[in-house]
Every structure is written in C-alpha cells, then in structure tokens.
C-alpha positions as CSV (number, residue, x, y, z in Angstrom):
1,X,93.6,130.1,100.7
2,X,93.0,126.8,102.6
3,X,90.8,124.0,101.9
4,X,89.9,121.1,103.8
5,X,87.8,117.7,102.9
6,X,87.0,115.1,105.5
7,X,85.4,111.9,104.8
8,X,85.1,108.6,106.6
9,X,82.2,109.1,108.7
10,X,79.3,106.6,109.3
11,X,77.2,104.6,111.5
12,X,79.3,102.4,114.0
13,X,78.4,100.4,117.0
14,X,79.3,101.3,120.8
15,X,82.9,99.8,121.2
16,X,83.8,99.9,117.5
17,X,86.2,102.3,116.0
18,X,86.9,104.7,113.0
19,X,88.8,106.9,111.2
20,X,88.6,110.1,110.0
21,X,90.5,111.6,107.8
22,X,91.4,115.4,106.5
23,X,92.3,116.3,102.7
24,X,93.9,119.3,103.2
25,X,95.1,121.7,100.4
26,X,97.4,124.8,101.7
27,X,100.6,126.8,100.8
28,X,103.2,125.9,103.9
29,X,101.7,123.1,105.5
30,X,104.7,123.7,108.2
31,X,103.0,126.5,109.5
32,X,99.9,125.2,110.4
33,X,97.9,123.7,113.1
34,X,95.1,120.8,112.5
35,X,92.7,120.6,114.7
36,X,89.7,118.0,114.7
37,X,86.5,119.5,116.7
38,X,82.9,118.0,117.3
39,X,79.2,119.1,117.6
40,X,76.5,117.4,119.0
41,X,72.8,118.4,118.2
42,X,71.6,121.2,120.5
43,X,75.6,121.4,121.7
44,X,78.4,124.0,120.7
45,X,81.2,122.5,118.8
46,X,83.8,121.1,121.2
47,X,87.9,121.0,120.6
48,X,88.9,116.7,120.4
49,X,92.5,116.9,118.9
50,X,94.7,118.6,117.3
51,X,98.3,118.4,116.0
52,X,101.0,120.8,114.5
53,X,102.3,120.0,111.6
54,X,106.0,120.8,111.3
55,X,106.4,118.8,114.5
56,X,103.7,116.1,114.8
57,X,102.9,117.3,118.3
58,X,99.5,116.7,119.4
59,X,96.9,117.4,122.5
60,X,93.6,115.9,123.3
61,X,90.8,117.0,124.7
62,X,90.2,114.8,128.0
63,X,87.0,113.1,126.4
64,X,89.0,111.2,123.8
65,X,92.5,110.7,125.4
66,X,93.1,107.2,125.2
67,X,90.8,106.7,122.8
68,X,91.7,109.0,119.8
69,X,95.0,109.4,118.0
70,X,95.9,112.3,115.5
71,X,98.5,111.9,113.1
72,X,99.0,113.7,109.6
73,X,100.7,111.9,106.4
74,X,103.3,114.8,104.7
75,X,103.3,112.6,101.4
76,X,99.0,112.6,101.3
77,X,98.7,116.4,102.9
78,X,96.1,114.4,105.1
79,X,95.3,114.5,108.5
80,X,93.4,111.4,110.6
81,X,91.5,111.3,113.8
82,X,91.6,107.7,114.6
83,X,89.1,107.2,117.5
84,X,88.1,103.3,119.4
85,X,86.2,102.4,121.8
86,X,83.3,104.7,120.9
87,X,80.6,105.6,122.7
88,X,76.9,106.9,122.3
89,X,78.1,110.2,123.2
90,X,81.1,110.9,120.7
91,X,77.8,111.3,118.4
92,X,78.5,114.1,116.4
93,X,79.3,116.0,113.2
94,X,83.3,115.8,113.2
95,X,84.9,119.0,111.3
96,X,88.9,119.5,110.7
97,X,90.1,123.1,110.9
98,X,93.4,124.9,110.3
99,X,94.3,128.2,112.2
100,X,98.2,129.3,110.6
101,X,100.3,129.6,113.1
102,X,104.3,130.7,113.9
103,X,104.6,129.5,117.3
104,X,103.3,128.7,121.1
105,X,101.3,126.2,122.3
106,X,99.2,124.4,119.6
107,X,95.9,125.7,119.3
108,X,92.7,124.8,121.3
109,X,89.8,126.8,121.3
110,X,87.7,126.7,118.2
111,X,87.7,130.8,117.7
112,X,91.6,130.7,116.8
113,X,91.0,128.3,113.3
114,X,90.1,130.3,110.4
115,X,89.5,127.4,108.2
116,X,86.7,124.7,108.2
117,X,86.2,121.6,106.5
118,X,82.2,120.9,105.8
119,X,82.1,117.9,108.5
120,X,81.3,114.3,108.7
121,X,78.7,112.5,110.7
122,X,79.5,110.0,113.1
123,X,76.4,108.4,114.5
124,X,77.5,105.5,117.8
125,X,74.9,103.0,118.5
126,X,74.0,101.7,121.8
C-alpha cells in the first residue's frame, strides 16, 4: 500500500516561488514513478512533472518547463516540486501521485497513477 501526503501549498504573489513536498510511504520506492498533477476549478486534472525514483530521470509539462523542478530525497522518502516565476494560471490544487512501473517511459497520463495524495492548494495572486 502506498500513502502520499502533500504539503507546502499556500498563497503566493505572481513571480514568487513555492516548494511542494510529498511524503511517501511505500515498499520498494525504486519501483515507482512519482508525479505531480494539478487541477484548477472547472478544469481537468493535468500532468505537471514526474520523476522515476530509481534513476532520478524527470519529465515536465510544457507549461512548467523551465519554472518547475521535481526532485526526490531518498533518505526522507519525499518528492518535491519547486516552482518559480509563478503565474495566476498556476493556481490549482496540486496532487502527488505514484505509479508502480518496471520499465518504459516515465508515466505521464493521469490514469496510469494508482495512488494519490489528498492535494494541496496553491493560489497565485496577480
């Protein structure tokens, strides 16, 4: 069983930065892709970034490329999403998710992720 607990959301001004954290409880973390997704009011949940725990390889959505950095801390069993140059359109509930994988490309689609956290609100004011 995988448990995910996000933290670090809040209110930030446009142009500011924020770091989201996701504490992960799971067996054999090296077998997982960890993703960050977000969902704005009235919109579908969308992919933001993902990292393969074993290799540290990362992928990003075009909307955050150059502004977001996903990373993981093996000792702390935590995944981070560092966001900078925040825009009002980054406002959303941000979710951490886990996909148990063995090989292939890092998972992007929402439906591939079986485990989800409760989400943390990020609000960017203009």
